[in-house]
C-alpha positions as MATLAB code, in Angstrom:
seq = 'MAKGICGPSSADMKEWEAEDDLRTLINAEKVKADPARLKAAMKKQAEMKKAIDAVGSEAKK';
ca = [
     181.204  288.754   25.715;
     183.834  291.437   25.958;
     182.977  294.384   23.343;
     185.228  294.909   20.064;
     185.817  290.942   20.086;
     184.025  288.803   17.566;
     184.609  285.545   16.098;
     184.417  284.137   12.311;
     181.865  285.113   10.535;
     179.342  282.732    9.190;
     180.560  282.332    5.496;
     184.208  281.681    7.323;
     182.782  278.992    9.102;
     181.163  277.404    6.509;
     184.286  277.634    4.179;
     186.355  276.113    7.386;
     183.482  273.324    7.641;
     183.740  272.006    4.080;
     187.177  272.163    3.988;
     187.201  270.019    7.255;
     184.479  267.706    5.591;
     186.750  267.263    2.777;
     189.810  266.259    4.943;
     187.359  263.696    6.712;
     186.653  262.360    3.269;
     190.096  261.877    2.140;
     191.120  260.310    5.311;
     188.130  257.834    4.865;
     189.129  256.837    1.586;
     192.722  256.343    2.870;
     191.532  253.993    5.788;
     189.133  251.951    3.216;
     192.407  251.513    1.029;
     194.453  250.163    3.654;
     193.319  246.483    5.106;
     195.153  246.792    8.094;
     193.827  250.265    8.962;
     190.421  249.523    8.261;
     190.420  246.469   10.393;
     192.001  248.396   13.355;
     189.150  250.767   12.874;
     186.467  248.390   12.999;
     187.729  246.568   15.985;
     187.814  250.086   17.736;
     184.169  250.771   16.592;
     182.958  247.501   18.011;
     185.054  248.207   21.316;
     183.419  251.831   21.467;
     179.939  250.456   20.738;
     180.200  248.120   23.398;
     180.931  250.561   26.199;
     178.422  252.710   24.890;
     175.681  249.921   24.918;
     176.788  249.244   28.442;
     176.369  252.908   29.452;
     172.860  253.026   27.874;
     172.023  249.658   29.712;
     173.576  250.914   33.095;
     171.421  254.320   32.452;
     167.921  252.236   32.112;
     168.229  250.528   35.320;
];
């Protein structure tokens, strides 16, 4: 790492993380309140789970 260059402090990172978590929670509530968005999200979750499970089963062979 180059001298004189530093990143955000631990406190800054925790602050950013808390703000990001809050945005995530707000967005989750918006999705839950919109039946079409929730249905699309659940469909995508099922598709992704199927793909992940397929990769996992291939790795076990």
